[in-house]
C-alpha positions in Angstrom: -22.3 -3.5 -11.8 -19.8 -1.3 -13.7 -16.1 -2.3 -13.3 -13.7 0.3 -12.1 -9.9 0.1 -11.9 -8.3 -0.1 -8.5 -7.2 3.3 -7.3 -3.9 2.8 -5.4 -2.0 5.4 -3.5 1.7 4.6 -3.6 3.8 6.3 -0.9 7.4 5.6 -1.9 10.4 8.0 -2.1 12.7 6.0 -4.4 11.9 6.7 -8.1 13.5 3.4 -9.1 11.1 1.5 -6.8 8.2 3.5 -8.1 9.1 2.6 -11.7 9.6 -1.1 -10.8 6.2 -1.3 -9.1 4.4 0.4 -11.9 6.1 -1.9 -14.5 5.4 -5.0 -12.4 1.7 -4.2 -12.0 1.3 -3.3 -15.7 2.6 -6.8 -16.6 -0.4 -8.4 -14.7 -3.2 -8.3 -17.3 -6.0 -9.1 -14.9 -5.0 -6.3 -12.6 -6.3 -2.9 -13.8 -5.2 0.1 -11.6 -4.7 3.8 -11.4 -1.5 4.5 -9.5 -1.1 7.8 -7.6 2.4 8.3 -6.2 3.9 10.6 -3.6 7.3 10.8 -2.0 6.5 11.8 1.6 4.1 10.7 4.3 2.7 14.3 4.6 2.0 14.3 0.9 0.2 11.0 1.2 -2.0 12.3 4.1 -2.9 15.3 1.9 -3.9 13.1 -1.0 -6.1 11.0 1.3 -8.0 14.2 2.1 -8.6 15.1 -1.5 -8.9 11.8 -3.5 -10.5 8.5 -3.0 -8.4 5.3 -3.0 -9.1 1.6 -2.9 -5.8 0.7 -1.3 -2.4 2.1 -0.1 1.0 0.7 -0.9 3.3 2.1 1.8 7.1 2.2 2.3 8.2 2.5 5.9 11.3 4.5 5.1 10.3 8.0 3.9 12.1 11.3 4.1 9.7 12.6 6.7 8.9 9.4 8.6 10.6 6.1 9.5 9.5 2.7 10.7 6.3 1.6 12.3 5.3 5.2 13.0 4.9 5.7 9.3 2.2 3.0 9.2 0.6 4.1 12.4 0.3 7.7 11.2 -1.2 6.9 7.8 -3.5 4.3 9.4 -5.1 7.0 11.6 -6.2 8.8 8.4 -7.2 5.7 6.4 -9.1 3.4 8.8 -11.3 2.1 5.9 -8.5 1.4 3.5 -6.3 -1.6 3.2 -2.7 -0.8 3.6 -0.1 -3.1 2.1 3.4 -2.4 3.5 6.3 -3.0 1.2 9.7 -2.2 2.6 13.4 -3.0 2.8 13.1 -2.9 6.6 13.8 -6.6 7.4 12.4 -6.6 10.9 10.0 -9.4 11.8 9.0 -7.6 15.1 7.9 -4.5 13.2 6.1 -6.7 10.6 4.1 -8.4 13.3 3.3 -5.2 15.1 2.1 -3.6 11.8 -0.1 -6.6 11.0 -1.5 -6.6 14.5 -2.2 -2.9 14.2 -4.2 -3.3 11.0 -1.8 -3.6 8.0 -3.2 -6.1 5.5 0.1 -7.3 4.2 3.8 -6.8 4.9 6.1 -7.5 1.9 9.9 -7.2 1.7 11.2 -5.4 -1.3 12.7 -7.7 -3.9 10.8 -10.7 -2.6 7.7 -10.4 -4.8 6.8 -10.0 -8.4 3.9 -8.1 -10.0 1.5 -11.1 -9.6 2.3 -11.3 -5.9 1.8 -7.6 -5.5 -1.5 -7.5 -7.4 -2.8 -10.5 -5.4 -1.7 -8.7 -2.1 -3.6 -5.6 -3.1 -6.7 -7.5 -4.4 -6.8 -9.8 -1.3 -6.4 -6.9 1.0 -9.3 -5.0 -0.5 -11.5 -8.2 -0.4 -10.5 -8.9 3.3 -11.4 -5.4 4.4 -14.7 -5.4 2.4 -15.6 -8.8 4.0 -14.8 -7.7 7.5 -16.7 -4.5 7.1 -19.8 -6.5 6.0 -19.9 -8.5 9.2 
């Protein structure tokens, strides 16, 4: 079996967060990835139509969508992809609703490092692959 890097769609509107995530993931030697980034939900939905991804990293606060609706909208278009939410929205109720609606992980910005993020992505992919095989 030939190894392929993880193809990750990053939907995040803050360039500083994009740089931080990219730098964090690059410091994890056992995590090889190809990061494709966009700033708006609509751009992410268009990328999902034209490219293949292994996982989605999703911020819930975007210029064209806010809160749980951001997740629910992208979920409709990515039923077979694990979605890891990372957000500054500290709302436990939204986190639980997102997880119950199919999000694989819900991380608060600033409370994880590259290793945590890489594990969240890898574990999300593995969980979805396992549940699909049942």
